Structures are given as C-alpha cells and as structure tokens.
C-alpha positions in Angstrom: 5.6 6.7 -34.4 1.9 7.4 -34.7 0.1 8.0 -31.4 -2.5 5.3 -32.0 0.1 2.7 -32.8 2.1 3.6 -29.7 -1.0 3.3 -27.5 -1.9 -0.1 -29.1 1.7 -1.4 -28.5 1.6 -0.1 -24.9 -1.7 -1.8 -24.1 -0.4 -5.0 -25.7 2.8 -4.8 -23.6 0.8 -4.3 -20.4 -1.6 -7.2 -21.1 1.2 -9.5 -22.1 3.2 -8.6 -19.0 0.3 -9.2 -16.6 -0.5 -12.6 -18.3 3.2 -13.5 -18.0 3.2 -12.8 -14.3 -0.1 -14.7 -13.8 1.3 -17.7 -15.8 4.5 -17.7 -13.6 2.4 -17.7 -10.4 0.2 -20.5 -11.7 3.2 -22.6 -12.8 5.0 -22.0 -9.5 1.9 -23.0 -7.4 1.5 -26.5 -9.0 2.6 -29.6 -7.3 5.4 -30.4 -8.2 6.3 -26.8 -9.0 7.4 -26.1 -12.6 10.1 -23.7 -11.5 11.9 -23.4 -14.9 8.7 -22.5 -16.7 7.6 -20.2 -14.0 11.0 -18.4 -14.1 10.9 -18.0 -17.9 7.3 -16.7 -17.8 8.1 -14.3 -15.0 11.1 -12.8 -16.8 9.2 -12.4 -20.0 6.2 -10.9 -18.1 8.5 -8.4 -16.3 10.2 -7.4 -19.6 6.8 -6.7 -21.2 5.7 -4.6 -18.1 9.0 -2.6 -18.3 8.4 -2.0 -22.0 4.8 -0.9 -21.3 6.0 1.6 -18.7 8.8 2.9 -21.0 6.3 3.4 -23.8 3.7 5.2 -21.6 6.2 7.8 -20.3 5.8 11.3 -21.5 8.7 13.2 -23.1 10.5 15.7 -20.9 10.6 18.7 -23.2 
C-alpha cells in the first residue's frame, strides 16, 4: 500500500473514531437517553479508533 494512501486512511479512521465517540456521548446525554443509538455509535467509533491505531503502527523488522 502506498504511504500516502495509508496516511490518508489512518487520518480518516482517527477522525471517524473521534466523531463516533462524540456522537455516542451526545446521544447518551439527551433526555430521555437514546441508549441504542449511543451504543451503536460508540462501538463504531471504537472500531475506527482501533483501526487507526493498527494502521499507524510501525513494522517490527
């Protein structure tokens, strides 16, 4: 994979992950709480953050 493409996808994953977590917090703080939507947004945000971390790791060789 090209270095520039990998950097672009990594940045996209980080931004999407942060926005997913922010969306989850905003949905959970409403009255009444939208717990299903908050849970789904939180899980998707966490998956994007894990993908961003996995893509930003350096190889061990």
